[in-house]
C-alpha positions in Angstrom: -14.2 -28.8 5.7 -12.5 -26.4 8.0 -13.1 -22.6 7.9 -9.6 -22.2 6.4 -10.2 -24.8 3.7 -13.5 -23.1 2.9 -11.9 -19.7 2.6 -9.1 -21.1 0.4 -11.6 -22.8 -2.0 -14.0 -19.9 -2.0 -11.2 -17.4 -2.7 -10.2 -19.5 -5.7 -13.8 -19.5 -6.9 -14.1 -15.7 -6.6 -10.7 -15.2 -8.4 -11.8 -17.5 -11.2 -15.0 -15.4 -11.6 -13.0 -12.1 -11.8 -10.5 -13.6 -14.2 -13.4 -15.0 -16.3 -14.9 -11.5 -16.6 -11.5 -10.1 -17.7 -11.1 -12.9 -20.3 -14.6 -12.5 -21.6 -14.0 -8.7 -22.0 -10.9 -9.4 -23.9 -12.5 -12.0 -26.2 -16.0 -10.6 -26.7 -17.9 -7.3 -26.8 -20.0 -8.3 -23.7 -18.6 -5.4 -21.7 -18.9 -7.0 -18.2 -18.1 -4.9 -15.2 -17.0 -6.9 -12.2 -16.6 -5.3 -8.7 -15.1 -7.1 -5.7 -15.9 -6.0 -2.2 -14.5 -8.4 0.4 -16.2 -11.8 -0.1 -18.6 -10.5 -2.8 -18.3 -10.1 -6.6 -20.9 -8.2 -8.5 -21.1 -8.6 -12.3 -22.9 -5.9 -14.1 -24.2 -6.2 -17.7 -25.0 -3.6 -20.3 -28.7 -3.9 -19.7 -28.0 -2.9 -16.0 -28.8 -6.4 -14.7 -26.4 -7.9 -12.2 -25.3 -11.2 -10.9 -24.1 -11.2 -7.3 -21.8 -13.9 -5.8 -21.0 -13.8 -2.2 -19.5 -16.0 0.5 -21.6 -17.4 3.4 -18.7 -18.2 5.7 -20.7 -19.7 8.7 -22.5 -22.1 6.3 -19.4 -22.8 4.1 -21.5 -21.9 1.1 -21.2 -19.6 -1.9 -24.5 -17.9 -2.9 -25.3 -16.6 -6.3 -28.2 -14.2 -7.1 -29.2 -13.8 -10.8 -32.3 -12.8 -12.7 -33.3 -16.5 -12.7 -33.2 -16.7 -8.9 -30.9 -17.4 -5.9 -28.7 -20.4 -5.6 -26.5 -21.9 -2.8 -23.4 -24.0 -3.5 -21.2 -26.2 -1.4 -17.9 -27.7 -2.3 -18.2 -31.5 -2.6 -14.5 -32.2 -2.7 -14.1 -31.6 -6.4 -16.7 -29.0 -7.5 -19.1 -26.3 -6.1 -22.5 -28.0 -6.4 -26.0 -26.5 -5.9 -27.4 -27.6 -2.5 -30.8 -28.5 -4.2 -29.2 -30.6 -6.9 -29.4 -28.0 -9.7 -25.8 -28.5 -11.0 -22.4 -27.0 -10.8 -21.6 -23.4 -10.0 -19.6 -22.4 -13.2 -22.2 -24.1 -15.5 -24.9 -22.1 -13.8 -22.9 -18.9 -13.9 -22.2 -19.4 -17.6 -25.9 -20.1 -18.2 -27.2 -17.0 -16.3 -24.5 -14.7 -17.5 -25.2 -15.7 -21.1 -28.9 -15.0 -20.6 -28.3 -11.6 -19.1 -25.7 -10.6 -21.6 -27.7 -11.8 -24.6 -24.7 -13.8 -25.9 -22.9 -17.0 -25.0 -20.4 -16.6 -22.2 -18.3 -19.3 -20.6 -16.9 -19.2 -17.1 -14.6 -22.0 -15.8 -13.0 -22.9 -12.5 
C-alpha cells in the first residue's frame, strides 16, 4: 500500500467514526462527543472516559486506545484488522464504546 492509498483508506475510517458518532447521538441518548484534530479522533463519554483513534502514517496503521487497552490495525485489502489477530476495527470500536457508554452502540465502515 502506498502512502496515498493509506491516507485515503484511513481518512475514510476516521470519517466513518465521526459519522457513526453523529448517527448514534441522533438515535440514542448516549451523548457522545467526538473531536477531530488532524489524524486523530477523540470520542468522549458521559463518564468522562475516552477512546482515541489516531493514524500512524509511517507504519500505515490506525491505533485505538480505549479503557480495555491499546490496539493497532492494518488494512488487509478489505478491512482494518488488528495486528495481533484480535479482530476487525469497527467490531472492536463498537465493543469498547458500548462498554464505556453503558449501552449497546454500533459503528460500521
